Every structure is written in C-alpha cells, then in structure tokens.
Residue, then its C-alpha position, 0 to 999 in steps of 0.5 A: m545045074g545048067n544056070l550055075s557057072p562052073a566056078v559056082v559049082w565047084l564052090w558049092a561042092l566045096s561048101i557041101l564038104g564044109q557043111m559036112s565037116v561042121l556037122v562032124v566036128l559038132l558030133l565028134r567033139g560033143n558040142f551038139r550037147r550044148l548047141p542043139f539048135f545050132t547043130a539042127f541048123a547045120a544039119l538043115n543046111l546040108c539037107q537044103a544043099g541035097l535038095l537044091l542039087v536035086l532041083y537043079s539037076h532034075p531034067r523034068m523039074n518044073p521051074t516053078n515048083a523047083f523055085v517055090l521048093a528052093w525058097g521054102s527051104e531058104v526060109l526054113a534055113m533062115l528060121a533055124q539061123a535065127c534060133a541058133t543065134v538066139e541060142i548062143l546069145r542065151l548061153i552068153l547071158k545065162p548068168y545074167q538074166g536081167i541082162w538077157g531081158l534087156g538083150w531080147r527086148a533090144l533084139s525084138i525092137v531092132s528087128a521090128l524097126v528094120v522089118t518096118v523099114v524094109a516093108w516101107t521101102t518095097r511098099g508092099n509090092w512084093a511082086v516087084a521086090g521079089w524073093w531076093e529083096l526079101n532075102r536081103g531084108y532078112h539078112l539086114t534085120f538079122a545083122s542089125a539085131l545081132i550087132a545091137c545085142l553084140l554092142l549091148v554085150r560089149y557095153y556092159s563088159v559081159p565076158v564072152p567065151a572065144p568059141y561063141k565070139w567066132i560063131l556069132g562073128a561068122f553069122c554077122f559076116y555072112s549076113c553083112t556080105d549078103v546085104l552089101v553085095n546085093t545092094v552094091l550089085q544092084s546099084l551098079l546094075y541097074k536092079s536087074f537080078d539076072a545081070y549079076r546073078p553069077i556074081y551074086q552066087f560066087s560072092m555068097m558061096l565063097s563068103f559062106l565057105v569062109v564061114q564054115g571054115i570059122w565054125d570049124f575052128a571055133l567048134w574044134n575044141p569042147l565049149p565051156v560048160d559055163a558061159r562065165q568060163l574064160a580062157p586063162s589070161s596072163d594080163s595082170s590088169y585084167q586079173r586085177l579089174s576082173p572082180e571089180v567088173n563082175e561085181e559091177l555086172r552082178r549089181l547091174n543084173e540085179r537092178l534089171l531083174q527088179l525093173w523087169k519084175l516091176e514091168a510084169r507086175p499087174n497094175 
C-alpha cells in the first residue's frame, strides 16, 4: 500500500464496503436470481479487491508478479462486466427478439470498429502503449458499444425498467470517466503515467464509489419479473400513446425476425 496516497487508501476502503453492500443487497432482495452474471461480477469485484490488498501489502511480493496478477484480475473483471451488461440488455430486449438481434449486431460492429481504431492508434506497439492504454481502449470500446445499444433502445422506444436504466447508466458513467480522465491527464502531463498516477487513482476510486451507490439504489427494490413491466404512470398522454407504441414495436419486431431468418437461410 506504500505507493498509494492516504486519500486513495481511504477511498479504497470505502469502495470495498460499497462492493460488499451491493452484493448484500443483491442477495437480500433476491435480485441475484434475475441477474446471476451481474451478481458474479459483484462477487468478483470483491475478490479482486481482496487480492489487490494482499498484493500491495505483502512486503516480500515480487513487483513483477504482483503487476501480472493485478492486471490478470482486472482482465477477468472486464470480461465479467461485459457479460453482466449483455445480460441486462438481453433482459430489456427479451420480449423483442428481432430488436435484440439488431442490438447484438450493433454491439459487435461498434466494438470491432473501436478495437480496430485502438489497435491502429497504438500500431501494435504494446510495450510502449502499456496496460494502461489497453485499459483505456477497453473502456472506450465498452462505453461506445453500450451507448450505441442504448441509442438503439431509445430510437425504437423500447420500454426499460428504471433499475436497469440506473445500472447501465452507472456502467457507462464509469467507463466514460476512465477514458476522459486518462486522456485529459495524459495530454496535460505529457503521457507520463507516473506523473498523474495519484490523480488517476483518486478519480477512478471516487467514480467507482459513486457507481456502487447508484447500484445500491437501483437494486434495493425487487426487479420486475418481465422487462415489459414498468412503473405505473399518471401521465395521460403516455397512457394514450402506450398501446400505439407497443403495436408499432410488435410490427417492427416481427419484420426484424423475418429479416434475421432470411439471413440465416442457406443460399
């Protein structure tokens, strides 16, 4: 823990408590049944925090081994985050299989494009780019793909339960913060990570703490059994337009299903 500032250590301690609270809320409110991948992601985050605590506090730990283990755990956490996000998007679009087909294709295309841009920017020189560049590339890919899918949901007026909005919004906020802070600090401090490491660590710990608070708020109440179940609205215009929107979504979904079936049919 010697290379961490006192402020970062305190935020880290609060972050561990926040991760524990998210996991407890998931279990106590029964939402782990609806979100098994998100629950696994929360549990993995807590395990990763314990691992990093051991790595940073062990006096005889080889720095190279600690570095590899720390980044290995971060890769697992990134994969779990991607799975948790896809799980929630899948629940939102479950009643609309045709739109989900369009959604996962949009996710794949945007992810591939951003990965290509990141790879071209670093020009394959990973030794110079470093793990921090790869981390930023991941968050850029993740945020871009998630925003693309949310725009798709918004464009087609797909109803989204409030808890899922908060969870996905928190994911997007954290990744956008990572990209923004990393990029701004690098441009100001001439790409010397050692120069801005404390500021970066503090910013990301603080943003992750905010994200955990949002997740606690979103998960406090039981999640809807069906993604189409929305909170009652007193808005008369919404009540009047809702049947028309649902019918339009149904027709769009059917057309997309027919399109995917045609694509899957052998020539």
